[in-house]
Phi, psi and omega in degrees: 000123183293321183292321185263337186079004181261150175296151182303320180297321179292319178297317179299320179295318179297317179296323178297316179298316179296321177295316180296330178275000180059037177262339175226159174229160180235155175209155179268142173225092185069237179268355183266156172243124183251141180241142173213160183286144173278178177301319178297320177297318178298320179299316180294319179297315180295322178297322178295319181296322183273352182284000000 
């Protein structure tokens, strides 16, 4: 992955863990798979920002 500098397999494993924890969700857009944070994921990000 050009953006992260991490191999695709590593990114996939991280996304799977985040999905299983219900911190991100995925959806298809044509041939692409898009990920975005769930409400729980947003809460954690906001908590980190204010810490």
